[in-house]
C-alpha positions as CSV (number, residue, x, y, z in Angstrom):
1,M,-15.0,17.6,-8.2
2,E,-15.0,13.5,-8.9
3,L,-13.0,11.0,-6.1
4,K,-12.3,7.5,-7.6
5,P,-11.6,5.1,-4.8
6,E,-9.0,2.0,-5.7
7,K,-8.5,-0.7,-2.9
8,I,-4.9,-1.7,-3.0
9,G,-4.5,-4.2,-0.2
10,E,-6.3,-2.9,2.9
11,I,-5.4,1.2,2.0
12,T,-8.1,3.1,0.2
13,V,-6.5,5.1,-2.4
14,V,-9.0,7.9,-3.3
15,H,-7.4,10.0,-6.1
16,V,-9.4,13.5,-6.5
17,T,-9.9,15.3,-9.2
18,G,-11.0,19.0,-9.4
19,R,-11.0,21.5,-6.9
20,I,-12.7,21.3,-3.3
21,D,-13.7,24.8,-2.5
22,G,-17.1,26.4,-1.0
23,T,-19.1,24.7,-3.5
24,S,-17.5,21.2,-3.2
25,A,-16.2,20.7,0.1
26,E,-19.7,19.5,1.5
27,A,-20.0,16.8,-1.4
28,F,-16.1,15.8,-0.9
29,S,-16.7,15.4,2.8
30,R,-19.9,13.3,2.2
31,E,-18.4,10.9,-0.1
32,I,-15.5,10.3,2.0
33,R,-17.5,9.6,5.2
34,G,-19.3,7.3,3.0
35,I,-15.8,5.5,2.4
36,V,-14.9,5.1,5.6
37,S,-18.5,4.4,7.1
38,A,-18.2,1.5,4.4
39,G,-15.1,0.4,6.5
40,S,-12.2,2.1,5.2
41,R,-9.6,2.8,8.2
42,R,-6.6,3.4,6.0
43,L,-7.0,6.2,3.6
44,L,-4.8,7.6,1.4
45,L,-6.1,10.5,-0.7
46,D,-4.2,11.4,-3.7
47,F,-4.1,15.3,-4.6
48,S,-2.5,15.0,-8.2
49,A,-5.3,16.1,-9.8
50,M,-6.5,18.7,-7.3
51,P,-5.5,22.2,-8.3
52,Y,-6.8,24.2,-5.4
53,I,-8.3,24.1,-2.1
54,N,-9.6,26.4,0.2
55,S,-10.2,26.6,3.9
56,A,-14.1,24.8,3.4
57,G,-11.5,22.0,1.9
58,L,-9.1,22.3,4.7
59,R,-12.4,21.7,7.0
60,A,-13.8,18.5,5.3
61,I,-10.1,16.5,5.3
62,L,-9.9,17.7,9.3
63,V,-13.4,16.0,9.6
64,V,-11.8,12.9,7.9
65,A,-8.9,12.9,9.8
66,K,-10.5,13.2,13.2
67,M,-13.0,10.8,12.0
68,L,-9.8,7.9,11.7
69,K,-8.5,8.2,15.3
70,N,-8.7,4.4,16.4
71,P,-5.5,2.3,16.5
72,G,-4.7,1.0,13.1
73,D,-6.8,4.0,11.5
74,R,-5.0,6.0,9.3
75,C,-5.5,9.4,6.6
76,V,-2.6,10.4,4.9
77,L,-2.4,12.9,2.0
78,C,-0.2,12.8,-1.1
79,S,1.0,14.5,-4.5
80,L,0.0,18.3,-3.5
81,S,0.8,20.7,-6.3
82,D,3.0,23.4,-5.1
83,E,0.1,26.0,-4.6
84,V,-2.1,23.3,-2.5
85,R,1.1,22.2,-0.5
86,G,1.7,26.3,0.2
87,I,-2.4,26.6,1.2
88,F,-1.6,23.3,3.5
89,E,1.5,25.0,4.9
90,L,-0.4,28.3,5.5
91,A,-2.8,26.5,7.6
92,G,-0.4,24.5,9.6
93,F,-1.7,21.0,8.1
94,T,1.9,19.9,7.2
95,K,2.3,19.7,11.3
96,I,-0.6,17.6,11.7
97,L,-1.2,15.4,8.5
98,Q,1.4,13.3,6.8
99,I,2.1,14.3,3.5
100,Y,3.9,12.3,0.5
101,P,5.3,13.0,-2.4
102,A,3.5,10.7,-4.6
103,V,0.7,7.4,-4.1
104,Q,3.8,4.7,-4.1
105,D,5.9,6.8,-1.1
106,A,2.8,6.4,1.2
107,I,2.0,3.0,0.5
108,S,5.5,1.8,1.3
109,D,5.7,3.5,4.3
110,W,2.4,2.2,5.4
């Protein structure tokens, strides 16, 4: 799993490559918390290169979303594969997180 943050205006787009599972969820969480702690309060997680996530990864995303609850803060997701979207739907995350088809869709709706 690899994270590549990119600033687009006030939005930090984090491009996630690889799986987020029991092996990588803690590293994902630690890196994302570091990005948020460094001042990124508008976060877009790009999952276009993430083929799989499990419950450990879902927990890590939920922790990040809860960190960004102040006025003006935002955490949204985009570019989920069909398999990953199915996992998010099964867990009920599609009801609590905003999910967009692509990076540009999320940014234009910001």
